[in-house]
Backbone as CSV, one residue per row, in Angstrom:
resi,resn,N_x,N_y,N_z,CA_x,CA_y,CA_z,C_x,C_y,C_z
1,MET,103.663,115.566,138.083,104.234,114.444,137.318,103.469,114.301,136.001
2,SER,104.178,114.405,134.905,103.500,114.339,133.609,103.393,112.904,133.135
3,SER,102.295,112.648,132.466,102.105,111.308,131.899,102.138,111.411,130.388
4,VAL,102.752,110.442,129.756,102.855,110.418,128.299,101.665,109.645,127.742
5,VAL,100.925,110.301,126.859,99.797,109.627,126.223,100.331,108.832,125.042
6,LYS,100.147,107.543,125.119,100.663,106.665,124.061,99.715,106.677,122.863
7,LYS,100.270,106.958,121.706,99.452,106.944,120.492,99.119,105.504,120.119
8,PRO,97.905,105.277,119.603,97.562,103.912,119.205,98.406,103.457,118.015
9,ALA,98.734,102.177,118.005,99.514,101.620,116.892,98.682,101.644,115.615
10,LEU,99.333,101.980,114.515,98.675,101.982,113.203,99.244,100.856,112.357
11,VAL,98.388,100.243,111.562,98.839,99.269,110.569,98.213,99.633,109.228
12,ALA,98.862,99.203,108.160,98.350,99.463,106.815,98.293,98.165,106.028
13,VAL,97.215,98.005,105.287,97.011,96.835,104.432,96.840,97.310,103.001
14,ILE,97.496,96.630,102.067,97.244,96.853,100.639,96.811,95.522,100.051
15,ASP,95.570,95.494,99.592,94.919,94.285,99.089,94.958,94.312,97.564
16,ILE,95.751,93.407,96.984,95.930,93.348,95.527,94.921,92.351,94.979
17,GLY,93.779,92.867,94.554,92.711,92.024,94.048,92.766,91.891,92.540
18,SER,91.855,91.110,92.013,91.819,90.871,90.573,91.361,92.099,89.804
19,ASN,90.428,92.837,90.398,89.792,93.951,89.698,90.246,95.312,90.203
20,SER,90.684,95.361,91.462,91.093,96.630,92.052,92.153,96.382,93.125
21,ILE,92.839,97.448,93.488,93.854,97.388,94.542,93.457,98.416,95.592
22,LYS,93.356,97.958,96.844,92.770,98.790,97.896,93.736,98.932,99.069
23,SER,93.635,100.060,99.753,94.450,100.271,100.950,93.556,100.569,102.145
24,LEU,94.087,100.300,103.326,93.429,100.645,104.586,94.507,100.927,105.624
25,VAL,94.401,102.062,106.278,95.216,102.351,107.461,94.258,102.329,108.639
26,ALA,94.570,101.518,109.647,93.630,101.332,110.754,94.342,101.274,112.092
27,ALA,93.566,101.533,113.139,94.045,101.439,114.521,92.891,100.935,115.374
28,ARG,93.208,100.538,116.605,92.154,100.152,117.540,91.810,101.330,118.446
29,ALA,90.523,101.589,118.592,90.051,102.595,119.542,90.157,102.013,120.952
30,PRO,90.080,102.856,121.983,90.155,102.343,123.358,89.118,101.262,123.674
31,ASP,87.958,101.321,122.993,86.924,100.306,123.253,87.141,99.020,122.463
32,GLY,88.262,98.951,121.717,88.570,97.742,120.968,88.088,97.743,119.532
33,GLN,87.259,98.735,119.166,86.762,98.807,117.792,87.902,99.142,116.828
34,LEU,87.815,98.575,115.635,88.781,98.890,114.585,88.335,100.177,113.899
35,VAL,89.248,101.127,113.776,88.913,102.431,113.206,89.741,102.660,111.947
36,ALA,89.074,103.010,110.847,89.771,103.322,109.598,90.216,104.775,109.619
37,LEU,91.503,104.994,109.397,92.038,106.351,109.340,92.217,106.813,107.903
38,LYS,92.364,105.860,107.001,92.536,106.186,105.583,92.234,104.937,104.775
39,GLN,91.445,105.083,103.732,91.248,103.956,102.818,91.018,104.485,101.409
40,ARG,91.421,103.670,100.452,91.320,104.093,99.053,91.259,102.866,98.153
41,THR,90.570,103.012,97.033,90.485,101.943,96.036,90.933,102.483,94.687
42,LEU,91.830,101.756,94.029,92.258,102.101,92.672,91.848,100.974,91.733
43,ASP,91.174,101.330,90.650,90.828,100.328,89.638,92.072,100.058,88.808
44,ALA,92.604,98.842,88.944,93.839,98.486,88.232,93.771,97.004,87.907
45,ARG,92.854,96.645,87.027,92.605,95.222,86.770,93.872,94.521,86.288
46,ILE,94.357,93.601,87.115,95.575,92.871,86.748,95.238,91.490,86.197
47,SER,93.939,91.164,86.154,93.567,89.762,85.965,93.073,89.396,84.571
48,ALA,93.334,90.189,83.551,92.913,89.810,82.205,93.488,88.442,81.855
49,GLY,92.630,87.537,81.381,93.067,86.184,81.057,92.885,85.204,82.195
50,ILE,92.199,85.623,83.253,92.071,84.805,84.459,91.222,83.556,84.242
51,SER,90.360,83.571,83.209,89.470,82.422,82.997,90.129,81.300,82.198
52,LYS,91.331,81.532,81.695,92.008,80.507,80.892,92.463,79.343,81.768
53,ASP,92.733,78.202,81.120,93.187,77.024,81.865,94.483,77.310,82.611
54,LYS,95.364,78.083,81.970,96.617,78.486,82.619,96.671,80.016,82.633
55,PRO,96.059,80.642,83.649,96.010,82.106,83.683,97.403,82.719,83.739
56,VAL,97.551,83.829,83.035,98.815,84.564,83.017,98.499,86.040,83.221
57,LEU,99.237,86.692,84.112,99.091,88.135,84.271,99.739,88.809,83.071
58,SER,98.995,89.691,82.399,99.544,90.364,81.226,100.558,91.419,81.648
59,GLU,101.421,91.793,80.706,102.405,92.846,80.974,101.691,94.148,81.341
60,GLU,100.606,94.451,80.610,99.852,95.678,80.895,99.247,95.632,82.295
61,GLY,98.686,94.462,82.648,98.078,94.316,83.967,99.093,94.460,85.083
62,MET,100.275,93.843,84.899,101.318,93.937,85.927,101.832,95.369,86.071
63,THR,101.982,96.060,84.942,102.444,97.453,84.986,101.422,98.331,85.702
64,ARG,100.135,98.129,85.370,99.058,98.869,86.050,99.072,98.589,87.548
65,GLY,99.188,97.303,87.865,99.176,96.893,89.264,100.336,97.470,90.047
66,LEU,101.532,97.405,89.465,102.717,97.928,90.152,102.588,99.431,90.391
67,GLY,102.051,100.139,89.400,101.856,101.586,89.562,100.905,101.899,90.706
68,ALA,99.812,101.137,90.791,98.832,101.353,91.862,99.427,101.010,93.224
69,ILE,100.182,99.916,93.281,100.801,99.496,94.550,101.781,100.562,95.038
70,ARG,102.611,101.059,94.131,103.577,102.111,94.506,102.853,103.342,95.067
71,GLU,101.794,103.742,94.369,101.038,104.931,94.788,100.442,104.744,96.182
72,LEU,99.878,103.571,96.426,99.242,103.319,97.720,100.271,103.165,98.841
73,ILE,101.417,102.530,98.546,102.474,102.414,99.566,102.948,103.808,99.988
74,GLU,103.162,104.676,99.012,103.605,106.042,99.321,102.554,106.772,100.163
75,GLU,101.284,106.574,99.798,100.192,107.266,100.493,100.038,106.792,101.940
76,VAL,100.020,105.462,102.138,99.844,104.958,103.512,101.083,105.244,104.357
77,GLY,102.255,105.319,103.707,103.490,105.591,104.432,103.488,106.949,105.113
78,GLN,102.705,107.892,104.568,102.623,109.223,105.167,101.998,109.182,106.562
79,ARG,101.251,108.113,106.841,100.638,107.953,108.171,101.598,107.283,109.172
80,ARG,102.739,106.871,108.700,103.762,106.204,109.524,103.210,104.988,110.285
81,PRO,102.658,104.029,109.567,102.167,102.829,110.250,103.318,101.990,110.791
82,ALA,103.050,101.243,111.855,104.071,100.358,112.426,104.414,99.242,111.456
83,LYS,103.446,98.861,110.632,103.674,97.782,109.674,102.778,97.987,108.459
84,ILE,103.324,97.663,107.282,102.546,97.651,106.038,102.559,96.222,105.516
85,GLN,101.391,95.683,105.236,101.327,94.331,104.681,100.628,94.355,103.321
86,LEU,101.288,93.751,102.328,100.701,93.584,101.002,100.192,92.158,100.882
87,VAL,98.957,92.012,100.428,98.411,90.671,100.215,97.811,90.587,98.819
88,ALA,97.849,89.396,98.249,97.256,89.167,96.932,96.306,87.987,97.008
89,THR,95.288,88.039,96.157,94.266,86.993,96.163,94.242,86.264,94.827
90,SER,93.072,86.000,94.314,92.889,85.059,93.208,93.762,85.313,91.977
91,ALA,93.836,86.560,91.523,94.554,86.826,90.271,96.011,86.393,90.346
92,VAL,96.689,86.767,91.430,98.106,86.418,91.585,98.251,84.959,92.002
93,ARG,97.354,84.506,92.856,97.395,83.117,93.351,97.301,82.118,92.198
94,ASP,96.447,82.399,91.227,96.181,81.437,90.152,97.084,81.606,88.936
95,ALA,97.744,82.744,88.811,98.524,83.026,87.599,99.827,82.239,87.578
96,SER,100.176,81.737,86.401,101.423,80.975,86.273,102.640,81.864,86.496
97,ASN,102.477,83.178,86.273,103.594,84.102,86.512,103.364,84.958,87.756
98,GLY,102.535,84.454,88.686,102.275,85.186,89.926,103.535,85.417,90.740
99,ALA,104.418,84.400,90.789,105.666,84.533,91.550,106.570,85.601,90.938
100,ALA,106.566,85.688,89.603,107.386,86.701,88.929,106.869,88.106,89.248
101,PHE,105.548,88.255,89.302,104.963,89.548,89.659,105.331,89.916,91.097
102,ARG,105.293,88.923,91.959,105.654,89.145,93.368,107.094,89.648,93.482
103,GLU,108.002,89.022,92.714,109.405,89.443,92.733,109.563,90.861,92.192
104,ARG,108.795,91.153,91.157,108.862,92.481,90.540,108.429,93.566,91.537
105,VAL,107.359,93.269,92.276,106.868,94.222,93.277,107.897,94.394,94.393
106,LYS,108.488,93.280,94.826,109.478,93.350,95.917,110.699,94.168,95.491
107,LYS,111.132,93.967,94.261,112.305,94.694,93.760,112.023,96.195,93.685
108,ALA,110.791,96.542,93.279,110.449,97.954,93.079,110.087,98.672,94.372
109,THR,109.533,97.935,95.347,108.996,98.599,96.546,109.664,98.180,97.851
110,LYS,110.462,97.102,97.802,111.078,96.510,99.010,110.039,95.855,99.932
111,HIS,108.830,95.660,99.434,107.783,94.999,100.214,107.436,93.655,99.578
112,ASP,107.345,92.627,100.406,106.947,91.308,99.922,105.421,91.228,99.874
113,ILE,104.907,90.362,99.015,103.463,90.126,98.937,103.153,88.791,99.597
114,ARG,102.218,88.797,100.504,101.705,87.555,101.087,100.561,87.074,100.188
115,ILE,100.757,85.926,99.547,99.715,85.386,98.668,98.808,84.484,99.497
116,LEU,97.566,84.898,99.634,96.615,84.172,100.469,96.045,82.970,99.733
117,SER,95.896,81.871,100.433,95.152,80.738,99.876,93.669,81.107,99.884
118,GLY,92.863,80.339,99.164,91.425,80.588,99.163,90.833,80.500,100.558
119,ASP,91.275,79.512,101.343,90.765,79.352,102.709,91.164,80.533,103.593
120,GLU,92.418,80.976,103.470,92.868,82.134,104.255,92.046,83.370,103.901
121,GLU,91.825,83.555,102.605,91.059,84.713,102.152,89.651,84.687,102.739
122,ALA,88.984,83.536,102.644,87.613,83.422,103.153,87.562,83.702,104.650
123,ASN,88.498,83.145,105.399,88.484,83.327,106.852,88.811,84.762,107.263
124,LEU,89.684,85.419,106.521,89.992,86.817,106.823,88.827,87.734,106.463
125,VAL,88.104,87.401,105.401,86.874,88.141,105.081,85.903,88.040,106.258
126,GLY,85.764,86.818,106.786,84.878,86.615,107.929,85.319,87.398,109.146
127,ARG,86.603,87.409,109.397,87.131,88.168,110.543,86.854,89.660,110.367
128,GLY,87.042,90.146,109.149,86.775,91.561,108.891,85.325,91.921,109.103
129,LEU,84.438,91.044,108.652,83.004,91.295,108.772,82.585,91.469,110.235
130,THR,83.192,90.685,111.112,82.822,90.772,112.530,83.335,92.057,113.186
131,CYS,84.124,92.846,112.459,84.573,94.150,112.974,83.543,95.250,112.710
132,ASP,82.507,94.959,111.945,81.500,95.963,111.584,80.567,96.194,112.769
133,PRO,80.616,97.369,113.402,79.769,97.604,114.578,78.279,97.561,114.267
134,ALA,77.915,97.848,113.008,76.496,97.832,112.637,75.918,96.422,112.648
135,LEU,76.792,95.413,112.618,76.329,94.021,112.563,76.612,93.278,113.866
136,ALA,76.927,94.028,114.916,77.366,93.407,116.174,76.306,92.518,116.813
137,GLU,75.032,92.770,116.505,73.960,91.994,117.143,73.621,90.719,116.370
138,LEU,74.112,90.609,115.146,73.778,89.428,114.334,74.428,88.174,114.905
139,GLN,73.678,87.086,114.930,74.190,85.806,115.421,74.389,84.806,114.287
140,ASN,73.352,84.600,113.479,73.400,83.639,112.374,73.321,84.400,111.055
141,PHE,74.322,84.228,110.208,74.303,84.959,108.948,75.258,84.319,107.939
142,TYR,75.002,84.646,106.689,75.865,84.231,105.584,76.596,85.462,105.068
143,VAL,77.815,85.258,104.594,78.602,86.342,104.009,79.023,85.927,102.608
144,PHE,78.812,86.829,101.656,79.230,86.591,100.274,80.089,87.772,99.840
145,ASP,81.363,87.502,99.591,82.310,88.541,99.193,82.711,88.271,97.749
146,LEU,82.162,89.066,96.838,82.387,88.836,95.410,83.483,89.752,94.895
147,GLY,84.543,89.148,94.374,85.643,89.896,93.788,85.747,89.633,92.300
148,GLY,86.875,90.028,91.721,87.080,89.813,90.298,87.429,88.380,89.961
149,GLY,88.185,87.722,90.861,88.637,86.366,90.582,87.887,85.288,91.310
150,SER,87.373,85.608,92.505,86.741,84.562,93.311,85.558,85.100,94.101
151,LEU,84.769,84.161,94.607,83.639,84.451,95.495,83.886,83.707,96.793
152,GLU,83.922,84.449,97.896,84.065,83.818,99.209,82.683,83.683,99.833
153,CYS,82.364,82.464,100.276,81.068,82.179,100.899,81.314,81.686,102.321
154,LEU,80.659,82.316,103.290,80.831,81.929,104.690,79.484,81.794,105.375
155,ALA,79.414,80.861,106.307,78.231,80.707,107.150,78.658,80.882,108.598
156,PHE,77.989,81.778,109.307,78.257,82.030,110.723,77.074,81.546,111.559
157,GLN,77.361,80.809,112.608,76.333,80.434,113.579,76.810,80.884,114.955
158,ASN,75.967,81.658,115.639,76.355,82.252,116.925,77.677,83.020,116.806
159,ARG,77.820,83.718,115.659,78.984,84.568,115.346,80.284,83.795,115.181
160,LYS,80.207,82.483,115.022,81.389,81.657,114.762,81.300,81.110,113.337
161,ILE,82.448,81.097,112.639,82.454,80.566,111.274,82.221,79.060,111.301
162,GLN,81.163,78.623,110.626,80.860,77.197,110.501,81.347,76.638,109.167
163,GLN,81.402,77.519,108.176,81.769,77.090,106.828,82.406,78.278,106.117
164,ALA,83.486,78.036,105.390,84.152,79.096,104.631,84.773,78.473,103.389
165,VAL,84.294,78.885,102.222,84.837,78.346,100.974,85.109,79.484,99.996
166,SER,86.105,79.278,99.163,86.451,80.226,98.112,86.195,79.543,96.774
167,LEU,85.354,80.150,95.952,84.957,79.550,94.678,85.414,80.432,93.516
168,GLN,85.730,79.793,92.400,86.214,80.541,91.235,85.032,81.129,90.459
169,LEU,84.350,82.062,91.118,83.156,82.684,90.543,83.278,84.207,90.533
170,GLY,84.507,84.713,90.440,84.697,86.159,90.378,84.108,86.742,89.106
171,CYS,83.745,88.025,89.154,83.023,88.622,88.024,83.897,88.822,86.787
172,VAL,85.202,89.049,86.965,86.083,89.135,85.791,86.199,87.756,85.151
173,ARG,86.380,86.752,85.976,86.502,85.370,85.499,85.254,84.952,84.709
174,LEU,84.055,85.233,85.263,82.816,84.809,84.600,82.545,85.623,83.340
175,THR,82.923,86.898,83.354,82.750,87.723,82.151,83.592,87.169,81.005
176,GLU,84.852,86.850,81.296,85.729,86.285,80.260,85.214,84.940,79.763
177,LYS,84.676,84.159,80.674,84.265,82.793,80.343,82.976,82.749,79.517
178,PHE,82.033,83.647,79.825,80.698,83.522,79.234,80.297,84.634,78.267
179,ILE,80.820,85.831,78.458,80.335,86.957,77.649,81.263,87.158,76.455
180,LYS,80.760,86.815,75.282,81.599,86.805,74.074,81.956,88.210,73.602
181,ASP,81.002,89.148,73.720,81.255,90.519,73.279,80.885,91.476,74.410
182,PRO,81.855,91.831,75.258,81.556,92.696,76.409,81.052,94.085,76.024
183,ALA,81.292,94.499,74.769,80.859,95.831,74.345,79.370,95.878,74.013
184,ALA,78.766,94.712,73.801,77.363,94.639,73.381,76.445,94.388,74.578
185,PRO,75.135,94.606,74.402,74.192,94.173,75.440,74.358,92.673,75.684
186,VAL,74.099,92.233,76.908,74.291,90.819,77.246,72.971,90.078,77.068
187,PRO,72.931,89.066,76.185,71.682,88.331,75.949,71.191,87.618,77.210
188,MET,69.878,87.473,77.324,69.285,86.791,78.473,69.776,85.351,78.572
189,GLU,70.025,84.716,77.404,70.502,83.323,77.426,71.877,83.236,78.103
190,THR,72.714,84.247,77.859,74.045,84.262,78.480,73.934,84.436,79.987
191,LEU,73.049,85.325,80.417,72.832,85.518,81.857,72.332,84.230,82.497
192,ALA,71.470,83.510,81.775,70.949,82.236,82.292,72.069,81.205,82.422
193,GLU,73.007,81.200,81.466,74.159,80.282,81.534,75.027,80.601,82.754
194,ILE,75.265,81.889,82.986,76.076,82.293,84.147,75.379,81.876,85.439
195,ALA,74.075,82.146,85.523,73.313,81.800,86.729,73.347,80.297,86.986
196,ALA,73.215,79.504,85.921,73.237,78.043,86.070,74.608,77.572,86.556
197,HIS,75.663,78.190,86.032,77.030,77.830,86.441,77.267,78.185,87.911
198,VAL,76.826,79.368,88.317,76.979,79.794,89.718,76.213,78.847,90.635
199,THR,74.973,78.560,90.268,74.129,77.682,91.083,74.760,76.304,91.242
200,ALA,75.230,75.735,90.140,75.834,74.397,90.182,77.112,74.393,91.022
201,THR,77.930,75.436,90.873,79.205,75.504,91.606,78.974,75.641,93.106
202,VAL,78.022,76.483,93.489,77.734,76.682,94.920,77.142,75.408,95.522
203,LYS,76.254,74.757,94.777,75.670,73.497,95.271,76.744,72.428,95.436
204,GLU,77.638,72.352,94.454,78.714,71.357,94.491,79.644,71.594,95.687
205,ALA,79.796,72.870,96.080,80.664,73.205,97.217,80.031,72.817,98.551
206,GLY,78.745,72.486,98.512,78.078,72.026,99.735,77.724,73.123,100.714
207,ILE,77.462,74.337,100.199,77.019,75.413,101.091,75.646,75.042,101.651
208,ASN,75.529,75.055,102.960,74.265,74.668,103.602,73.448,75.908,103.945
209,PHE,72.354,76.100,103.237,71.492,77.252,103.506,70.410,76.848,104.507
210,ASN,70.846,76.512,105.706,69.884,75.992,106.684,70.014,76.630,108.064
211,LEU,70.692,77.779,108.154,70.829,78.437,109.450,69.496,79.045,109.878
212,PRO,69.110,78.883,111.132,67.845,79.471,111.592,67.948,80.989,111.733
213,GLU,66.867,81.675,111.355,66.778,83.138,111.526,68.038,83.843,111.032
214,SER,68.445,83.512,109.821,69.698,84.054,109.284,69.431,85.134,108.241
215,VAL,70.442,85.960,108.008,70.389,86.979,106.967,71.631,86.836,106.096
216,ALA,71.608,87.499,104.947,72.749,87.456,104.025,73.452,88.809,104.023
217,ILE,74.769,88.764,104.137,75.602,89.971,104.084,76.362,89.956,102.764
218,GLY,76.368,91.071,102.061,77.123,91.189,100.821,78.260,92.181,100.977
219,THR,79.464,91.774,100.592,80.605,92.688,100.614,81.273,92.663,99.244
220,GLY,82.126,93.647,98.996,82.814,93.711,97.712,82.238,94.804,96.826
221,GLY,82.910,95.024,95.711,82.580,96.143,94.832,81.220,96.083,94.180
222,THR,80.668,94.879,93.993,79.379,94.769,93.307,78.267,95.433,94.106
223,VAL,78.153,95.084,95.391,77.068,95.652,96.192,77.328,97.132,96.466
224,THR,78.593,97.515,96.576,78.923,98.939,96.712,78.432,99.706,95.495
225,THR,78.657,99.143,94.301,78.227,99.795,93.064,76.708,99.841,92.969
226,VAL,76.037,98.782,93.400,74.565,98.787,93.426,74.072,99.965,94.264
227,ARG,74.650,100.142,95.437,74.239,101.261,96.296,74.545,102.611,95.644
228,ALA,75.679,102.690,94.944,76.040,103.947,94.271,75.033,104.286,93.174
229,ILE,74.618,103.278,92.408,73.649,103.504,91.325,72.280,103.867,91.898
230,LEU,71.833,103.116,92.905,70.540,103.418,93.527,70.575,104.795,94.186
231,GLY,71.709,105.131,94.802,71.837,106.437,95.441,71.821,107.575,94.440
232,ALA,72.482,107.370,93.293,72.540,108.418,92.269,71.147,108.787,91.770
233,ARG,70.234,107.834,91.789,68.852,108.117,91.374,68.182,109.110,92.318
234,GLU,68.672,109.165,93.563,68.099,110.062,94.582,69.074,111.185,94.951
235,GLN,70.114,111.380,94.120,71.151,112.377,94.403,71.832,112.124,95.754
236,LEU,72.080,110.856,96.061,72.754,110.479,97.296,74.049,109.735,96.976
237,ARG,75.042,109.866,97.867,76.248,109.053,97.750,75.947,107.651,98.263
238,ALA,76.761,106.676,97.860,76.516,105.281,98.253,76.392,105.148,99.765
239,GLU,77.272,105.848,100.502,77.291,105.735,101.963,76.024,106.282,102.608
240,GLU,75.284,107.118,101.868,74.072,107.729,102.416,72.824,106.884,102.166
241,THR,72.963,105.816,101.409,71.811,104.964,101.105,71.672,103.870,102.157
242,SER,70.532,103.204,102.133,70.316,102.092,103.062,71.275,100.954,102.733
243,PRO,71.870,100.321,103.754,72.730,99.163,103.486,71.939,97.922,103.074
244,ALA,70.621,97.976,103.214,69.777,96.837,102.820,69.405,96.968,101.349
245,VAL,69.806,95.983,100.553,69.519,95.975,99.112,68.636,94.772,98.816
246,GLY,67.452,95.026,98.267,66.496,93.954,98.021,66.823,93.142,96.776
247,THR,66.456,91.872,96.802,66.665,91.012,95.630,65.893,91.544,94.432
248,ASP,64.704,92.098,94.653,63.925,92.678,93.553,64.656,93.860,92.927
249,GLN,65.330,94.657,93.754,66.124,95.776,93.228,67.277,95.259,92.372
250,LEU,67.902,94.178,92.816,69.011,93.582,92.064,68.527,93.052,90.722
251,ARG,67.372,92.393,90.727,66.819,91.866,89.462,66.502,93.004,88.499
252,GLU,65.930,94.077,89.016,65.574,95.217,88.159,66.826,95.828,87.535
253,LEU,67.870,95.998,88.346,69.130,96.533,87.818,69.734,95.602,86.776
254,LEU,69.685,94.304,87.038,70.242,93.332,86.097,69.527,93.411,84.757
255,THR,68.207,93.446,84.788,67.423,93.521,83.553,67.737,94.805,82.790
256,THR,67.784,95.915,83.512,68.000,97.223,82.885,69.409,97.357,82.316
257,LEU,70.412,97.008,83.116,71.800,97.266,82.725,72.332,96.272,81.704
258,SER,71.874,95.022,81.767,72.367,94.038,80.795,71.827,94.321,79.397
259,ALA,70.730,95.083,79.306,70.167,95.431,77.997,70.912,96.590,77.341
260,LEU,71.821,97.211,78.073,72.586,98.342,77.547,73.913,97.879,76.959
261,SER,74.415,98.642,75.995,75.776,98.399,75.505,76.760,98.841,76.585
262,LEU,78.021,98.460,76.426,79.037,98.838,77.406,79.153,100.355,77.516
263,ASP,79.156,101.053,76.380,79.256,102.517,76.409,78.083,103.136,77.153
264,GLN,76.886,102.598,76.926,75.704,103.110,77.633,75.795,102.823,79.134
265,ARG,76.287,101.633,79.469,76.413,101.245,80.877,77.375,102.186,81.613
266,LYS,78.466,102.542,80.927,79.461,103.426,81.548,78.880,104.791,81.894
267,ARG,77.811,105.179,81.190,77.220,106.499,81.422,76.128,106.483,82.492
268,VAL,75.839,105.315,83.041,74.828,105.227,84.104,75.376,105.915,85.355
269,PRO,74.653,106.882,85.918,75.140,107.563,87.126,75.417,106.569,88.255
270,GLY,76.597,106.712,88.855,76.989,105.818,89.940,77.813,104.621,89.500
271,MET,77.868,104.364,88.192,78.599,103.202,87.676,80.064,103.554,87.426
272,PRO,81.011,102.929,88.130,82.425,103.143,87.798,82.703,102.557,86.410
273,SER,83.289,103.339,85.527,83.465,102.869,84.149,84.308,101.600,84.085
274,ALA,85.252,101.434,85.030,86.120,100.250,85.019,85.372,98.977,85.411
275,ARG,84.177,99.103,85.983,83.402,97.924,86.386,82.247,97.625,85.434
276,ALA,81.999,98.517,84.486,80.802,98.393,83.656,80.765,97.098,82.851
277,ASP,81.921,96.604,82.405,81.933,95.393,81.574,81.624,94.136,82.378
278,VAL,82.028,94.117,83.663,81.839,92.902,84.475,80.560,92.942,85.302
279,PHE,79.861,94.062,85.273,78.719,94.226,86.174,77.552,93.277,85.880
280,PRO,77.212,92.996,84.613,76.130,92.026,84.385,76.431,90.647,84.975
281,ALA,77.657,90.160,84.808,78.023,88.859,85.389,77.988,88.924,86.911
282,ALA,78.447,90.046,87.468,78.453,90.204,88.928,77.037,90.208,89.487
283,LEU,76.156,90.982,88.865,74.767,91.039,89.330,74.076,89.690,89.191
284,THR,74.351,89.000,88.094,73.766,87.670,87.892,74.175,86.732,89.019
285,THR,75.432,86.813,89.420,75.942,85.971,90.512,75.224,86.273,91.818
286,VAL,75.069,87.553,92.130,74.432,87.949,93.391,72.959,87.530,93.409
287,VAL,72.273,87.706,92.283,70.863,87.290,92.207,70.748,85.773,92.351
288,ALA,71.655,85.037,91.718,71.633,83.567,91.829,71.831,83.131,93.279
289,LEU,72.722,83.809,94.005,72.940,83.491,95.421,71.681,83.763,96.239
290,ALA,71.020,84.886,95.955,69.789,85.226,96.677,68.720,84.165,96.442
291,GLU,68.617,83.707,95.203,67.596,82.706,94.879,67.936,81.348,95.481
292,LEU,69.215,81.007,95.494,69.643,79.743,96.099,69.329,79.703,97.592
293,GLY,69.622,80.807,98.265,69.441,80.845,99.716,68.066,81.287,100.155
294,GLY,67.234,81.705,99.189,65.911,82.199,99.545,65.962,83.519,100.300
295,PHE,66.944,84.375,99.950,67.117,85.649,100.655,66.289,86.750,99.991
296,ALA,65.627,87.560,100.809,64.869,88.701,100.282,65.804,89.824,99.846
297,GLY,67.047,89.749,100.267,68.030,90.760,99.905,69.309,90.567,100.689
298,PHE,70.181,91.551,100.612,71.479,91.509,101.286,71.655,92.768,102.127
299,ILE,72.340,92.616,103.241,72.807,93.779,103.994,74.248,94.021,103.558
300,HIS,74.519,95.221,103.096,75.863,95.524,102.604,76.775,95.951,103.748
301,SER,78.010,95.469,103.713,79.033,95.898,104.670,80.308,96.243,103.918
302,PHE,80.970,97.301,104.356,82.265,97.674,103.783,83.405,96.894,104.430
303,TYR,83.099,96.136,105.475,84.134,95.442,106.257,84.399,94.055,105.680
304,ASN,85.542,93.879,105.029,85.864,92.536,104.533,87.350,92.241,104.704
305,LEU,88.017,91.816,103.643,89.380,91.292,103.764,90.356,92.260,104.436
306,ARG,90.367,93.504,103.997,91.330,94.464,104.559,91.159,94.608,106.072
307,TRP,89.915,94.630,106.492,89.630,94.791,107.923,90.075,93.550,108.706
308,GLY,89.856,92.386,108.126,90.298,91.162,108.785,91.805,91.118,108.952
309,LEU,92.522,91.544,107.914,93.986,91.576,107.984,94.476,92.602,108.999
310,ALA,93.855,93.786,108.992,94.257,94.819,109.947,94.031,94.342,111.379
311,SER,92.907,93.680,111.607,92.608,93.138,112.936,93.663,92.108,113.343
312,GLU,94.012,91.220,112.412,95.034,90.203,112.673,96.378,90.854,112.999
313,MET,96.769,91.850,112.216,98.058,92.516,112.419,98.117,93.221,113.771
314,LEU,97.039,93.903,114.134,97.020,94.622,115.410,97.061,93.658,116.591
315,ASP,96.408,92.513,116.441,96.418,91.520,117.522,97.798,90.885,117.701
316,GLN,98.614,90.923,116.642,99.948,90.320,116.710,101.004,91.293,117.239
317,MET,100.613,92.530,117.481,101.591,93.545,117.916,101.720,93.568,119.438
C-alpha cells in the first residue's frame, strides 16, 4: 500500500517598504520551524517626500515600486505558493495618494495590497522575531526594527509582547527632515539634532527600558548594512559575521561615515549605494536607542515583518 507524501504548504510575502521591497517564500518544517525557501530585496525607494506634512508618492517612486513588485511576484510565483500576500507600510500608509498606488498595483498585477497600520506592523515584526531559532532561549528583550519610514519598538517579557509602538523615525524620513545636503558630509550638529529628535520621540512614546536581564535586538536594513561593512573589512559576507554589534562599533562607523561625502560613502566596501544617503541618519537613530536603553550593543536578526506575515498566513491555512 503506497502512501502519498504531502508537500508542505508554501506562502509568499512581498513587503512594500519605504526604502526597499522584499520577498519571502516560506514553509513550515515538520518541527514547526519557519523555513525560508527564497528571499530577495530590491532597492526601490518609493518614499521620496515622506517627511512633508502631506506626503505624496512621486511618479518616479511609484513606477520604480511597481516594477519591483511585478518582478518579485513573477519570481515567487515560480515556487507555486498557495497564497501570495502584498503588504505596505509607512510610505504607502502615510501618502495622500497611497490608495491610488494600491489601485495601480492591483490593476497591473491582479494582487491587492494590505496596508498595515503602525500597530499591525509592530506586532507582526514581533511575531517574526520569535521565529528566529537563534533567539529561542531569550525571555526578556527589546526589538527595534528601523525602516525608511518608521521605527517599530517592542518590549518582550517572558517572550510575550508587553509594548509595541510604531514611530515616525524612519531613516528616509529623518534624512529628508534634517539633512539639507545629502551629497555632502553630515555636520556633527545635524547628527546631534537627529539624536535629540529620536530621544525625545521615544521618550514621549513611553517606551519603558526597565526589563530585567534584557537585551536589544536590531532588525532591518541598517544593522544588516553595519554587518556587511564590518564583514567587508575582514573579507567576510554579512551572514558570516557575528550577529552581535557593539554600540562602540556603531559610534565608530557613524563618526567615520558621516565625515564622508555621499560619493565617498557609496564606495565604502559593504555599503549598498542606494542606502548611502540615509545611513548617517539611520546610524544616529540606532546609537541614540542604545544610549537611551543603556545597551552595550544589539543582536541582529533577519527575522522581522515578512516572517511574521508568513507565520500568520501558514497558521490560517
